Every structure is written in C-alpha cells, then in structure tokens.
C-alpha positions in Angstrom: 13.8 1.1 17.2 12.9 4.8 17.2 11.0 6.7 14.6 11.0 5.4 11.0 10.9 7.5 7.9 7.9 7.0 5.6 8.5 6.6 1.8 5.6 6.2 -0.5 6.5 4.3 -3.7 5.1 5.2 -7.2 2.5 2.4 -7.2 1.2 3.5 -3.8 1.1 7.1 -5.0 -0.9 6.0 -8.0 -3.2 4.0 -5.7 -3.6 7.0 -3.5 -4.6 9.2 -6.5 -7.2 6.6 -7.4 -8.5 6.7 -3.9 -8.7 10.5 -3.9 -10.5 10.3 -7.3 -13.1 8.0 -5.7 -13.4 10.1 -2.6 -14.1 13.2 -4.6 -17.3 11.6 -5.7 -18.4 11.2 -2.1 -19.9 13.9 0.2 -17.1 16.3 1.1 -17.2 15.7 4.9 -17.1 12.0 4.5 -14.3 12.2 1.9 -12.1 14.4 4.1 -12.7 12.2 7.1 -11.7 9.1 5.2 -8.7 10.6 3.6 -7.5 12.1 6.9 -7.9 8.7 8.6 -5.9 6.9 5.8 -3.0 9.5 6.0 -3.0 9.4 9.8 -2.7 5.6 9.9 0.1 5.7 7.3 2.0 8.3 9.2 1.4 6.2 12.3 3.6 3.5 10.8 6.6 5.7 11.7 6.1 4.3 15.2 6.5 0.6 15.7 5.5 -0.7 12.2 6.5 -4.2 13.4 3.1 -4.3 15.1 1.6 -5.0 11.7 1.5 -8.7 10.5 3.2 -10.1 7.5 1.0 -10.9 4.6 0.1 -14.6 4.1 1.0 -14.8 0.4 4.3 -16.5 0.2 5.8 -14.4 -2.6 5.1 -11.2 -0.7 6.0 -12.5 2.7 9.4 -13.7 1.4 10.1 -10.1 0.5 9.1 -8.8 3.9 5.7 -7.4 3.1 3.4 -6.4 6.0 0.0 -4.9 5.9 -2.1 -2.4 7.7 -5.9 -2.4 7.4 -7.5 1.1 7.2 -11.3 0.6 6.9 -11.6 -1.3 3.6 -8.0 -0.6 2.4 -4.8 -2.6 2.8 -1.6 -0.6 3.0 1.2 -2.9 1.9 4.6 -2.0 3.1 8.2 -3.2 3.7 10.5 -2.2 6.5 14.1 -1.5 5.3 16.5 -0.2 7.8 15.0 3.0 9.2 12.4 3.4 6.5 8.8 2.1 6.0 8.3 1.7 2.3 4.7 2.0 1.4 4.4 -0.1 -1.7 0.6 -0.4 -2.4 -2.7 0.9 -1.1 -5.4 -1.4 -2.4 -9.1 -1.8 -1.7 -9.9 -5.1 0.0 -8.5 -8.5 -0.1 -10.0 -9.3 -3.5 -7.7 -6.8 -5.1 -4.7 -8.1 -3.2 -4.5 -11.2 -5.4 -4.6 -9.0 -8.6 -1.9 -6.8 -7.2 0.3 -9.8 -6.6 -0.3 -11.1 -10.1 0.6 -7.7 -11.7 3.6 -7.1 -9.5 5.2 -10.6 -9.4 4.2 -12.3 -12.6 6.8 -11.8 -15.3 5.6 -10.3 -18.5 6.1 -12.2 -21.8 9.2 -10.8 -23.6 7.2 -9.5 -26.5 5.3 -7.2 -24.1 8.5 -5.7 -22.7 9.7 -4.2 -26.0 9.9 -0.5 -26.4 8.3 0.7 -29.6 
C-alpha cells in the first residue's frame, strides 16, 4: 500500500505531553534531539507500517496492535484502512503491562458513575 495517514489518539497525545514534560527537564540539545527522533519515527510509520511486529500480549494482538521501539519508548499503533492510529507512547516494557491493565480491564460499575 502507499502512504498512510497518521492519527494520534488522545491517550497517545497525553503520553506525548508527559514525554515533553520529562524532556523539558533535560539539557535543551538532548531534549530537542530526542523529541525530533520520536516524531521522525512516528511520521516514518506512514511508509510501510507493516514492518513493525505485532505485540505479544494476546488482548492487544487480537485487536491488531503493533509496536515501534524508539530508544526506550514503545509506540503502540493499529493499522486501519489507510490510517496508522497511534494509540499509546509508553516508556519501556514495564509500563506496557500497566497500560494494558488500564485500557483493557473493565472498571467496577460504581466507579463509572457520573457525580
């Protein structure tokens, strides 16, 4: 397939804001270099995103989740038609398990009430 569109979902935008917040505490040159690399690799998914493997976790794999490693970060995404949907950008594999738990574990009904 040709070029894919890139769509960054709300969770991934929130993740990216957290990454930027962290990078702002680093030396400016290093922060800019790291941010530029992350953005470049995400944009690179517009060409042949199928090159990235599926995640191993069954719940995510069943939903078509793939991952891209950028330094210590995992960019989790799904390919739908002509769009690469960036769903999460998380630091390291240890946070992947927590992201799975938060995104795929149903909340008890009493926590879903609007007050």
